[in-house]
N, C-alpha and C positions, 0 to 999 in steps of 0.2 A: 442572473446575479442577485445576490441578497445583501442586506445590511450595508456596511461601509462602502463596499465596492459599488453597489447600486447607486448610493447617494453621490459618490464621487464621479461615477461614469467609467466606462470600460477603458477609455484612453488613459485616464489618470491611473487606474488600477494597473494596467499593463506597463505603464511607464515606471511605476514603483517596483514591479516584478523585475523588469530588465535592469533598473538601477541597482537593485539588490544583487543581481548576478554580477554586475560589474564591480560592486564593492566587495563581493566575496573573493575576487582575485587579489585584494589587498590583505586578506586574511591568509597567512602562510600555510596554515593547516588545511583550509579549504582549497587553496590553490594546489597543494600537493595531491589532495584527493581528486580534484577535477582532472589533473594530469593523469593520475592513475586510472581514472575511469575512461578517459579518452584512449590511452594506450591499451587498457584492458579490453576495450571493445574490438580492437584490432586482433588481439590474442584470441578472443572468442570466435571471431570470424575464421581465423586460421585453424583453430581447434575443430570447428564444424565444417571446415573446407568450403567456406563461403555459403553454406546452406544450413543455417540454424533451424531448429525445430519449427515445423509448421503444423497446420491443423490435421495433417495425416499422422501426427505423432501418436503412438500407442502408449498411453500413460500406464504406469506400473502400480499406481495407488488410486484408491477412491477418495476423493476430496469432498468435504462438506464445507458449508459456509463458516468462516472464522468468527461469526458473531451470533448473537441471539436476537430474536425478534425481527421486525421488518426494517431493512436498510435500503438505500437507494444507490444504484451504481452510477456514481457521478461521472466517472471517466473510465474508459477501457473497453476493449473488444478484441477480436482476433483478425481483423482486417486492417489494411492501411488507413481506411476511412474512420474506423472506430477506435483504433489503437490508442492506448495511453501515451506511448512515445515510440512510434514505429522505427525511427532512426536510432534509438538507443536500444541496442540488441538485448540488453539485460532486462529492459522494462517493456519490451514489445507487447507482452501479454499481461501487463500489470493492470490492477484495478484500484480505483479510489472509491471507498465506501463512506457514505454519510447517512444521517437520518434526517428525514424531512417530515413536515406535516402534510395535510391533504392539499394545501396550496403550493407545495414544493418549497416552502420556506425552510431553511436549515437551522434557524435559531429563533429564540424568543427575544423580546426587547429589541434593542438597536444593534445587537451583534458586535458591540465594541469590546466585550470581555469574554474570556474563554467559556465561562459557565453559561453563557447565553446559548451555546450551541448544543443541540439535542444529543449529539453523539458523544460529546465530551465526557470522559469518565466511564463510558460504557465498557463492559468486559470484552476483551479480545481473546479468542479461543484458538487452540491448535486445530487445524483442519483435518488432521489424520494422526495416527500413531507415529512416533518417531523419536529421535534423539536431538537434543539441543546442541548445535554445533558452535554457535557463537551468540554472545549477548553484548549489546552496547547500551549503557545506561548513564545517567548523570548529565544529559543534555537538556537544557531548559526548554520549556514551551516558548515558542516565538510569542512575544508579548503584545503584538498588535494584530489580532486575528481579523481577517476580512479586509484588511487595508491594502493588501498587495505587497507589503514589506515582508521579505523573507529574512530569517535570522542570519545575516552575513557575519555575525560575530561568533557563531556557535563553533564548537570544537569538532563537529562532525556534521556535514550537511545532510546526512541520511537520518539524523535524529536518533532517538532511542529505538532499538530494533532487536529482533530475535530471528535467528536462522535455524530451521529445524530440518534435519535429514529424515525423509520418509522412505526413500529407496535410492538405489544407485542412480545418479543423474536426476534426482528430484528433491529439491530443497525449497521449503517455503520461506518467504521473507516477509515479515510483518513489521511495519515501521510507523514512526511518528508517535510512539507511545509516551504517556505521561512519565516524567522522570520519577524514579522510585517506585513505580507501579509494577515493574517486571518481577514476577515471582518464580522465575526459572533461572537456572544457572547452567553454564556449559557442562555437558556430560549427563544432564538429567534425562531420563526417559519420560516421555509424555504420552498421554493417551488422547485420542480424538475427543475434542470438547473440553480439554483441560484449560483453565484460565491461564493465559500467558502474561497479560498485563492489561492496561486500560488505554482506551483511545485518547490521543492527545494531539498536540500541535508542535512537537519538538522540531527545531531547526528549519529546514527548507520546506515549510508548510504554510500555505496562505490562510488556512483555517483548520480547525479540528477535523480530522478524518483518519481513516485507516488505509494505508497503502499496503497492498498485498500482491505478491506475485510468486510464481514457482520458477526456480532457475535450475540449470543443469550442473552447477558446480558449487562447492562450498564457499569458494572465494568469490565474493560479490563483484570484485573488480574485473574478473576475467570470465564472467559467466554469460550464458545466453538464456533468454527467457523461454519457458516451456508453456504451450497452451494446454490447459487442462479443463476437463468438464467437471462440473460440480454435481454431486448426487444429492437427492433428497431436498430439492429446491421447490418452493411454491412461488408462482407468479400469478397475480390477479386471482388468488384463491384456488388456482388449479395446480395440482402436483405435476412436476415436470420429469421427463426422463433425464438421464445425465446430459448436462447442457453447458455450452460455452456461454458465459454471461456477456451482456452488451450494455453500454452506457444508456442511461435514460430509463432504466427498469427498476421497479421496486421488487425486491426479492426477500424471502424469508425461509428459514429452515423448516422442513416438515417435522412436526412433533411426533414423539413416541416411535421413532424408527431406529433400529440398530443397524449400523453399517460395519462390515468387517472388511479387512484388507485395505 
């Protein structure tokens, strides 16, 4: 834990997170979204006949990291023990990316303002060629980063996000972007490495970070997550073969390498 969360203690931090979730039920828009998410997960399980994609999945696209420079996999993996949210089928193989310093601090100063966080404002990239399927913008950054308070007043608990279709059954979802930073529109064709927007803290985000996952359907409510390996990744200065990421790892894209398909 860093910043405000560390100073207040984990118990206080988690109490604020849970209180935020409860207050979100009083927001009619978020309430409807949460009902849609819950019902959609049942639809996803029916669609996949109770067997959503697992690590035997043969991906159709080669994915690269959706960021430049070195980032830290704060949350995520492909096992129940490392998963971002194993019981949420859509986010089973999701990742949360942040930037840290050598001591794993995620911000400068006291961490009370968005600009303290190293990743805030960093460019977010398309992980592969594709077509923009949907865009959500105009959701404010949650104003109290690091405190545990989620933005239960927001008009979309997913925050500002972009969905990109890369192949049939493979759609990347990039979320919590800064409002007004998204430079793509629905229907745009994008190339690998194109700037999508900037890393922010919009809506249900406890601090600035990039939420990323690949899903099997364009509709985020009824989708199942897809485990994908990333190409051209460097870990501890060593180039890696295509790899599933795991939380607690510093990763960066390999420079000067062209990826096709």
